[in-house]
N, C-alpha and C positions, 0 to 999 in steps of 0.2 A: 642581336649578337649573342654568342654563347655566354652563359653566366659563369663559366669556368674561369677563375681568376688567372690561372697560369696562361691559358691560351689568349685571354683577353689582353693581358699585358704584352704577350708576344705579337699579337695582331696590331695593337695600337702602336707599338714601337716600330713595326715593320711598315705599316701603311696607315697613317694617321687619319685619312679620310674614308676609311672603309665603311664607317657607319652610314655615310651619306649615299652609298651606292644603292641602286634598286635591289630589292630583296632577292630576286632570282638571278641577278647578273653579277654577283660579287665574285671576283677571282681572288681566292684566298691566298695571301702571300705565303711563301715557303719559309719555314723557320731555320733553314740550314740543314746540312747533311744529317741523316738519321743517326749515323754512328758517332756524331759529335754532340747530339742533343743530350740534355741532362736525363738521367735515368727516370726521373719523375715524368718527363715528357714522353719518353719512349714507352713506358710500361704500364702506367696507371690505367686501369681498365676503362674508366669512363671519361678520360681526357682525350678528346678527339679534335685535332687541329682544324678540320674542315667543318665541323658541325656548327650550326648557328640557328637561332630561333627563326622560325618562319614568320612571315607577315601574319598578324592576327587581325581579324575583322571584329567589329563590335558585335557582341552576342547578347541575347536576352539573359537577364540575371538568373533565370531558372535553367538555362541551358547547361547540360552536363558536358564538361570539356574533357575530351579524350586526347591526350597528347600524341597518341599513335596515329591520329587522323591529320596531324599537321602536314603541311606541304613540305617535302624534303628539299633541302638546298641542292643545287645542281652546279656542276662545273663542266665546261666544255673543253675537251682536249683533242689533239689530232689522233693519238693512239693511246688506248688504255690496255695495259697488260695485267692479267689476273694471275698472280703467282710469282713469287720472288725466288725461284730456284734457278738452276743453271740455264734452262731454256728461256725463261722469261727475262732474266738479266742479260743474256746474250742478245736477245731480240732488241731489248732497249738500247744496249750499247751500240749495236750495228745501226739502228735507226738514227741515233744521234750522230754517229760517225758520218753517215750519208748526208744528213741535214746540215751538219757543220761544214762539211766539205763543199756543199752547194751554197754556203753563206746564209742558210735559212736557220739561224740560231733561235728564232721564235717558235720553231716547230716543237710542239709540246708532246712529250712522251711521259705518261704517268703509269707507275707500277704500284699495285696494291698487293700486300702480303699479310696473311692472317696471323702469322707469328709476331710476337712482340719485338723480335729483332730478326734481321735477315740471317738466315742459316739456322734459326732455332728449331725449325721443324724438318730439317734436312738430315737424312740418314742414308748411308750406303756403306760398301765394304771398306775402302774403295780404291781400286786401281784405275787410273785415268789414262786413256790413250790421248796424247796431247795434240792430235791433228787439228781439232777445232779451235782450241784455245790459242795455238800458235798462229792460226789465221786471223782470229779476232784481235788478239793482243800479242803481237810477235815478241815483245820484250818482257813477257810475263815472268821469265826467270833470269833476265839479264842483270849482271852485276852493276851495270850502269844505270839501272832503273831503281831509284830509291823506294818505289812503291811495288817492287816485285813481290811475287808470292814466295814466302820463305819456308812455309811449313810443308815441305815436299821431300820425299825420299825416293831415290831412283830404285826401281826394281832390279835386283841383282841375280836372282835365281828362281827357278820354277820347280815345284814338285807336285805330282799328281799321285794320289794314293787311293786304293780300294780297301775299305776297312771291313774286317770282320770284328767280332766282339772284342778280341784281344790282340789282333794282329793288323799290320799295315803292309799292303802289297803294292809295290811300285807298278804303275800302269802308264802307257803312253797317253799324252794329252792331245786333243785335237790341235792342229796347227793354229787355230784361231785363239788359243789360250796362251800363245807365246807372248811374254811380257817384256821382251827386249825393247828398250826405248820408252817404256811406260813408267808411271810414277805412282807411288802409294801416297794417298792423301786422306785427310779428314774432309769429307764433302761438306760438312757444316762449316769448317774453317775456310775452305775454298769459296763457298758461296758467300760468306760474309765479305771476303776480300773482293769478290766480283761485284758485290753490292757497292762497295766503296768506289770501285772504278766506274760504275754506272753513275753514281752521284757526281763524280768529278767531271764527267763528260756532259752532264746536264739532264740526265733522267731524273724525274721527280719520283723518288722512292719513298713509299709510305708503309712501313711495317705497322702491325696492330690494326689494320683495316680489313675485316673479313667480308669479301664480296659474297652476298647471299641471295641475290636475285638478278636474273637476266632481264634487261629492259628491251622492249621491241618497238619499232616504228609501226605506224598504221599499215605499211605494206608487208609486215611480217619479218623484216630484216632486223638484225641486232642493232640496237641503239647505244648500248653500253651496259653498265651494271650498277647495282645499288648495294651499299654496305648495310649490314644488319643494324637494327635498333639495339641500343644498350640500355641497361637500367630497367629491365623487365624482371618481374618476379617469376617464381617457378610456375605459377598458374597463368602467366601471360599478362597480368595486369602491370601497369607502369608504377615504378617506384619514384621517390623524390629525385633520384639520380638519373632519371630517364633522359636520353638524348636520341633524337631521331637520326636514322642513317642518312647517308648522302648519296645522291645520284652522280654518276660520272658518265657523261655522254661523249662518245668518240666516233670519229669517222670510221675507224677500224678498231675492233676489240680482239685481242689475242688471248686465248685461254691457255695458261701454262700451270695448271693446278697440280700437276703430278698425277700419279697413278689413281685412277677411279675418282676423278674430280667430281664434286657434287654438282657444279654447274655444267660441267661437260656432259654428265649423264643426261641432263635436260636438253642440251643442244643436240646431242646425238639422236635422241628420241624425236625431237621436234622436226629435224631436217632429214630424218631417216638416213643417217650417215653410214650405217652398217648394212645398207641394202645390198652391197656387193662384196661384203667381207664376212668372215666367220666370227663367231662370238669371241670376245677376249677371254683369255685364261690367265690366271694369276699365280704368284707365289707369295709367301710371307717370309721376309728376312728378319731373323731375330739376332741381335748383335750385342756384344760387350767389348769394352776396351779395357785392357789390363796393363798395369805397370809390372813388368817381370824382372826377375833377378838379372843383373848385368851379364852373368856368365851364360844365361840362357837366351840372350838376345842375339839375333842374326840380322843385322840391318839390311833391309831390302828383300828379305826372303819372302816368297809368295808360295803358299801351300794350299792345295784344294783336295777335297776328299769326296768319295761317293761310297754308297753302301751303308754300313752301320752308322747310326742306329735305325735308319729307316728300312721298312720292309720293301720287298721287291715290287710291290704294286704302288709305291709312293715315290714320286719324282722329287729329287732334291740333292743337296750336297753341302759340305762344310767348307769354310775357308779360315786361313790364319795368315795375317800379313804383319810383318815386323817393320815398324816405321818410327820416325821421330827419335826420341831418346828413351830406349828401353820400353817402348810401347808396343803392344800387340793388339790388333783388331782381329777378333774371331767371331764367327757366327755360323748360322745354319739357315739355308733357304729350303722351305718345304712347299712343294707344289700344292695349291689349294684345291686341286681336283683329287685329293686323296679320298679314298672311299670309306675308310673306317672312322665312324663318328667318335670312337673312343680315343683317337689320336689327339695329342696335344703338341703343337709345334714347340711351345715353350718347354714342355717336359722332355721332348726329344732333344732339344738343344742342351738342357742341363745334363741329360744322360751322355750326350756326345762328348762333353768336356772331360768326363772321366775316362775316356779312351786314352791309352798310353800316348798316342800321337799328340794329343792336345794337353793332357795332364802333365806330361813331362816338361812342357814349356811354361805353363801358368802356375804350377805348384810352387808355393812360397811367395807368389806375387800378390797383387792387390787389384781387385776389380774396381775401376773408377767410373765407369759409365755403362749404361744399358739403353737399348731402344729397339723398336721394331717398326717395320713398314711393309705394306704390300707393294708388289712390283708386277709389271706386265710381263707375261711369258708367251703370249700368243704369237708374236713375231709377224712375219711378212703377211700371212694370210688373214691376220686379225686387224690390220691397219684399216681404219675407216676412211671415208672421204674426209679430208682435213679442212676444206674450205666451205663456207656457207655465206649467205648474204650478210655482209657487215662484219665478218670476222673469220677466224681460223683457229685450229687446234695445233699446239706445238709441244714438243717434248714428250715426256712420259704420259701425259694425259691422252696423247694419241697412240702411244705404244711403240716406241722405237728401240726398245732394249734388244740387244743381240745376246740371246740366251746362251748359246755355246761359248761365246766370247766372254760372257759374264761382264759385259760392259754396256753402258748406255749413256754415260755422261757426254761423250763426244757426239753421239747421234742426237741427243736432246739439244745440245748447244748448236749443232749445225742446222737442225730444223728451225730453231729460233732465228738464226742468221738468214736462212733462206726466206722465211716468212717476212723478216724485216725488209729484205731487198725487194720482195714482191710488193709489200705494203707501200714502201716509199715511192716506188715507181708508179703504182696505181694512184696514190694521192697526188703525186706531182702532175699527173695527166688529167685528173678529174677534179673539178672544183666542188661539185655537189652531187647529191643523189647517192643511191646505194651502190656499194662497191663489192664485187665478187673477186676473190683472189685466185683467178684461174692460173696465173703465173706461178703461184706457190705450188699448186698441184703439179704443174709441169716441171718446175725446178726440183721438186722432191723426187719425181720419177727418173730424172736424169742425174741424180746425185749419188754420192758414195753410200748414203744411207740405204737407198733402194737396192743397190748392187749387193752390199754385204748382207742385208737381211734376206734377200731372195736366195742367195747362195746357201744359207743355212736353214732355210724354211722347213725342211723335213726332219730336222734333228729332234726337236722337242716332241712333236706328235709321234715320233717313232717309239717312244717309251710306252705307248698304249698298245703295242703289239702283243700277241699272245705270250711272248717270252718276257714281257714286262721290262724290268730294269736291264736284264742281260741282252734282250733283243734291241733295246734302245742304244746300249753301249756299242753293240756290234754294228748296227746300221749307221750310227754316228761316225764310227771309224771309217766306214766305206764312203760316207758323204765327205768327210774331211779330207781324205787322201786320194779317193778315186773319182767319185761322182762330181764333187765340187759344185753341187747345185745345178748341174747341167741336164739332169734327167727330166723327162717331159712331164712327170707327175708332181702333184702337190698334195701331200698328206693332209688330212683334216683332223681338227680337234673333235673328238667324238661327242662331247656335250659340254654344257657349262659347268663351272666348278660346283655350284650348289646342287645341281642335278646329279652329280657324280656320287653324292653321299649315300651310302647304304643305310639301312635301318640298324639300330643298335642290336636287336636280337639276332641279326644275321651276321654280325661282325664279332671278331675276337676282342674281348675286353683287355685293355692295356692298363696295367698297374705301374705307376712310376715310383721309383725309390725316393725316400725322404731326403731332402737336400742336407748336405753336411755343413753348410755355412762357410765353407772354405773354398771349394771348387764349384759347388752348385748352391743355389739360393732359392728361397721361397719367392713367390711372384711379387708380393708386396714389397719385399726388400729391393727387388730389381726395379719396380716402379718408382720407388723413392729416389733412385739414381737418375731418373729422367728429368726431375725437376718439374714434372707436370703439375698444373694447377688450374682449377676451374672454380669460379664462384658457385656455391651450391644453390643459392637462391636466384636461379635463372631458368628459363625453359630448357628442358633436357634436349641436348642436341642429337641424341640417339633416339630418333622418333619411332615409336611403336604405337599403332592406333589403339590397341587394347592389350595390356600386359596379361590379363587373364586369358584372353583368347589365344595369345601367343603361346602361353604355357600349355593350354589344352591341345594345341596343334603340335608343338615340338616335343614336349617331355615324353609322352607315351611312345613316340617313334624313335627319338634320338637321345633320350636320357641325359639331357644337359650338355649338348654339344657346344652351346654358346660359352659356357664356362671353360671349355677346353680349347676352342679355337682362338679365344681372346688372349693376347699376350700381356694383358694389363689388369686382369681381375675385375673387369667392368661388370660382367654378368654373373649372376648366381641364382640358384634356387634355394629359398629359405623355407624351413618348416613352418607351416601355418595351417593349423587344423580347421580354420575358417574357410579355407579354399577347397574346391571339389577334389583336387589332387592331393590335398594335404601339404601342398607346396605353393610358394609365392615366387613369381619371377621378379627379380630385382635388378635394377640398373644403377650401378655406382659410377655415374657419368664423370665425377671428378677425377677418376683414375685414368680416363681415356688418354691415349698417346697418339691418337689420330692416324692409326695404321690402316683403317678402312676395311679390315678383315671381316667384320660383322656384316657389313653391307654386301660383301661379295659371297660369303660362304653360308649364311643362314639358309636352310633348305627351303623355307616358304617365302623368302624374300620380303619379309615384313619389317625389317629394320632399315631405316633410312638415315644415313649419316649426313648431317648438315653442320656447317661451321658454328661453333659457339661464339661468344663475344670475342672481338678482335683482341689479340695479344695473349689469349689463353692457350693451354695445351702444354706440350713438352718444351723444355728449354735445353735443347741439345747444344753442346759447344765443342765436342771433340769427336762426334760420330760421323 
């Protein structure tokens, strides 16, 4: 058993005979809902409820013992869900609803989340279209429900503005952006609430467990996942605190990792899931939450902008949502297919806040939160095959964001619900063997997700026309009000985001103004507002085969693009006369806020983002 005294006492209290069970067949008892567990249980880095010492065989006295070669503990469940965002939690809740309705209360649904708490790695604008949550939990806002979601603000008005440097011009918004009946929320708060509902219905929710490896059966189908080892030093050797990861075997594994998931990348490649779709394209959303002066607060007001500060060849736009009590969510999304390597999404966002449209609201207020996250923008033509032997992709990891609508929570949740229904039906009818969720693919194509994404499929790629921003706006207007997705053609995304990047000497250099500390802030001040934390003495989770080789490839052509595309100051080039370039490429992994931009945008694609130890990263609470 584990030597951790906290877990040992929990396990002994919960299941006194656990030590007597065979080493590979222990079913570890659950210590109660994650949100009611003591903080020491939830967050301490090396305290893992599932871990236990593997059976040791007698060894020669001279044998060198490497704890990393220990056999991992394994747990068998019916369904394993990787990721505790809206899609994963919705899938878990729907699975348990179906199982409980059928009297199958022993049906095990286990959810792994890399964040220390559910919701701590979740970030969005966010305005939610409530169609999916109303179907999943109809009483989510009911006054008769003591566990209703209370942190919600009804959208009361819409504004769309085209910005020049100093002016704001009203413009008609696509009908898809009408927010009547929608709600402004903090997605982090909403996800935490959804996690509590999942626990109540019987989903086994385990935050702080980072799935780092896909497990396969001999026939090549997915068997489950394994969590990463903890207690490794920076050079990969084991420390005194080392604990082996754990395997979770499941009849079906649902991947709900969010945009550009690390395991999803492997799954897509192994099963060639993009063989009939276009490459995914992405955006980076950079966000702050402000507490504003009461006289400037307009509860429920939803504002979107296009134009300034972005150039005509860069897709993107800003938002400002008034919610809660004198709170304003504001941010900027920048399409990661931007061509100019001198552009900094973070710098553009800081510049945008000084525009009168935004400055007039936040001036005199206080910035209380910051965060950033990549999002899928490929739309309908970039959706991969979502089912494969032994599992499926759900939510934003598959790419169901409706870009013109600027919404994806409802589609992510609905995809999780559809996958749950297909999964339960398949498991009910098949006792053993590999399962392929054909029904999920069919349900998806006949769902509202497919219909609404197909209707707007040509709007985002229209911004690659020779008229750039202006051609995109014109064509989007025709699609929204006239074509309505019924035209026979489907526009293509011209290239991947990293391949769209031009050389530095072919691009206009961009100089960003110094932050004033009141409206705009330096990047490290912003990072401090994320609460991000990583133990420094662990393997770097931003994997680069050779830092020197990376610098030799990237610096001469792109002049430090990594420092500019990262919204957390993770990458920098430091003067070092001992290096051929006189510069050393440095990774400050402890600053990482898990946005995944580096993995997407680096031109030579030699940065691989993998999860660090479970429980690390940002600690979002109101984003």
